[in-house]
N, C-alpha and C positions, 0 to 999 in steps of 0.2 A: 382538249376537246376542240376540233375543228369549228370554224366560226360560221356565221350565217352566210358570208359571202361565198366561202367554199361550197356549201350546200346548194346555193343558187346556181353558181356557175356548173356544178355536177348535174343539176336538174336541167339546166339547158342544153348540156352535151349529150345527156343520156335519156333526153326526152320523157322526163315525167315532172310532176308539179308537187311543190310541198303545199301542204294545206295549212292556211291560218285558220284557227278557230276561236271565235270570240267567246268571251265569258263575262259574267258580271256577278258571279259569286264563287265560292269555294268549291261547292257541290259540282258545278259545271266543269270546273278545272278537274276535279278528281275523275270524272267521267272521261273527259279528253286525254288525260295523262294514262289513265287505264289502257285506252286503246293504242297510245303510243307504245307502252310496254309490251303489249302483246305482239304489236306488228313490227317494233324496230324501226320506227320511220322517224326522220326529222319533222318537227312541227313548230308553228309559231302559234303563241297563245297571242291572241289579239284584244285590246280594249279601245274602244271608241273613246272620243273626249268624254262623253256621257257616262260609259261603263268605267272609265279611268278615274273620274271624279267620285263616283259611288265606291268603288274599290279602294281607291288611293294609289297614287303613283309609286311611293316606296313600299306600301304593301304587296302591291302587285309584282314589284321587284323581289320583294322577299319570297313570295310563292314561288317564283320562277327559281330563285337560288336554291331554296330547299329542295325542291323536285329534281332540279338538275344533279344536285349532290346525292340525292337519295338513289336515284335512277341511273345514273352515268350516262344518261341520253341528252341528244342535242335538242334541247328544248329552249326555244327563243320567245322574246316578247317585243311586241311592236305596239306603238301607239298609232290607231287606225284613224284616217279621216281627221287629222289635226287641222283646224282653221287657222291658227297664227303660229307666227314663227315663235312668239313668247312661251306659248304652252309646249311647243315641241322642244323647246331647249330646256324647259322643265323636266321633259320625259327624259332627255338625254342624260342630264345631270343626275337624275334618280336613278339611272342604271340600266335604261331601256337597250335592247340590241338593235332595235330599228324604230324609225319613226316615219310617217306618210303624212306629206303636205299636200291637202286637198285644196287647191286653188282652182279647181275646175269653173267655178262660178265667177270668176274673175275675168277680166281681160288677158288675153295670153301674156301680155308683156308684164302686166302686174303679177301674175302667177309665176313667170320667170323671175322676176326681181326677188320675191319672196323665197322661192325654191332655191336661188342662189345663195341667199343668207343663210337657210336651214342647212345646205349642204356643206356650206363654209365652217359653220360652227359644230354640226355632227361628225364631219369627218376627222376632225382633230381629235375627237374622243373615241375613234374608231367604230362610230355608229352608222348603220347602214340606213339610206334614204331612198324612200320610193316617192316620186312624184306622179301626177296625174294630168292628163291631156285629154279633153273631153268630158261630157257630163252624163251621170247617172241621173234620170228624171224623177227619182223619189226621196222621201226621207228614209232613214235608216230602218230597216226590218218591219216596213208597214205591210201588212197582209191585205191585199187589195180584194175589194167586194165586187169588182167589176172587171171586165177584160181591160187590160192596160196594154196601151200602144206606144212604141218607142218612136220618138220625134227623130226624124233623120237628121236634124241641125245638132242633135246631142251626140251624134256618132264621131268618134276621133276622126280628125282629118290628117292624113299622111304629111302634108306640107307643115301642119302644126306641130306634129312630133318631130319632124326635122329641124324646125325653128326652134324649138325648145330644146332639144338635145344638142344643138350645136352651141347653145350658151350654159346649158346645166348639166353637170357631171352627176346625175343621179344614178344609183345603182339599181333600180329597176323601175318600171313605169307602168302606171295602171292606165289602161285604154277601155273606151267605152264601144262595145261591139254589139250591143244589143240586150245585155242583161240590165236588171235593175235591182234596188235593195228592196227586198221583200219577196212575196209569193203570189202571182196571179190566181184569182178564184178557182181556176181549173187546176191549179196545183204545178203546172208547167209555164216556165218563162218562156217568151219568145224564142224562136230559133236563133242563134249566134249568127251574126255577119262574118261568117268565116272568110269571105271574099275581102273584106276590109281588114281583118287580122292579118291575113297572108299578104295583103299589099303592104301593110306596116312592118311586119317582120322580115320581109325580103329587102327592105332599105336600112335596117338598122340592127346593130348587136346586141342591144341592151335588153336583158330579161323582161318579160312582160308578165303582168298581173291581171287576173280576171277576178273583178269585184261582183257581187250579187250572185255567187254560184249557186245559192239555194234554189231548186227547182228546174234548173238549167237541164235540157235533155241530155242523157248519158252519152249519147253518140257524138254529140256537138262538144261535149267536153272532152272527149277523146281526141277528136279532130282538132280542138284548139291547142291542147297539149303538144301534138305533133307539129302544129303551126306556129310554136314559140312560146305559149303561155307556160311559166315556170312556177308560178304561185297562184293558188286559188283561195279566194276568203269565203267562208261559209259562217254565217251567223243564224239567219231566220231559221233554219232546219234545226239547230240546235236549241234555240229558244222554244220553237213550237214542240219538239219531242219532250223538253223538260217540262213546260207547263201543261201539257196534255197528261203525261204520266202523274204529275203532282195532283192535278185535279182529280184524276181517277182514284189516287190514294186517299184524297179527303172526302170523297163521295158518302161513304159510310159514317163519316164524323165532320158533319159541316161545322164551321165556326161558332154557329149558334149552340150547337150541343156541346163544343169544347167549352164555351163561356160557360155553360150551365153547369159544367162538372162531368157530363157525359161523355163517354167515349175517351179514345188515346189521346193525350197531350204532349206526348214526348217527341219534339220536332224531328230528331234524326230517325225516327222510325218510319217518317214517310219519306224520306230523301233518297232511299236506296234505289227505289224503283226509277225516280228521274235521272239519278247518276247511270244506271244501267242504260236507259234510253238515250242518253247522250253517248256513252260508249259507244252504243250500237250505231249511232250516225256517223261519228267519227271513223270508226273501222270501216264502214261501208265508203266513205269518201276516200280514206287512204289508199283502199285497194284500187278504187277507181282511177285515183290519181297516178297510180303506178309507183308510189313511194315507199311500200312495204320493203322492209329490209335493205334500205338504202343508206344506212349509217355507216 
């Protein structure tokens, strides 16, 4: 099977994006991989630090191994938004295909220093590294109750990218161009700053990542891919679809009824709907990203 770097280069050359789909339990993984099987797309399973601590680093790797062997498809695993070199090294040693160091809240020189340490360690093990320059102004996967505005100061600056990449050999780079982690109350994130993206991509050859893809306008997403985005992260859309479907399934049998002996208490009977909901979201995104049949 070809490695992740091959597919990132293919995406960059052929102008499509690989979807990273985050998960925190096996049911979500089943939905993600079912979409992968239907559409024959390379995918990245993502775990944030919190998700990976809940699932377990080695357990997440074991899931990937089983699914890759069972399906024969290019299924990769990324440690998303790792905040320390130490934890990313644990993920590398556990067997992750990729690690993402998020030093965006650090001074740029400190971000560079730690990024270099991560790259040196990970590349020796053949693991892909994603860096980040610029900031996303929210906590992960928060759904906003009021209109959210992107601060201009958080957007990635071209000069910072050039300074960073001159010193750090990351395999791909996350840039802040108007998205955020979560979904605005309107359901639509602010329009992307495509002018800033084009300014950055014109000056570098490194593949670029779009974080906070949930809720981003479809046309903006398509234009971003044509302007150099090779990987797009989706998390909130998956969580929302899963939870909404699960709540609906539980409505006829609330926890109080289950505790009292009334209603169905077989857990897996409630989970097929949420799995199907996740699959639907992932299939829609794969088609949008243009990665269908790209294996």
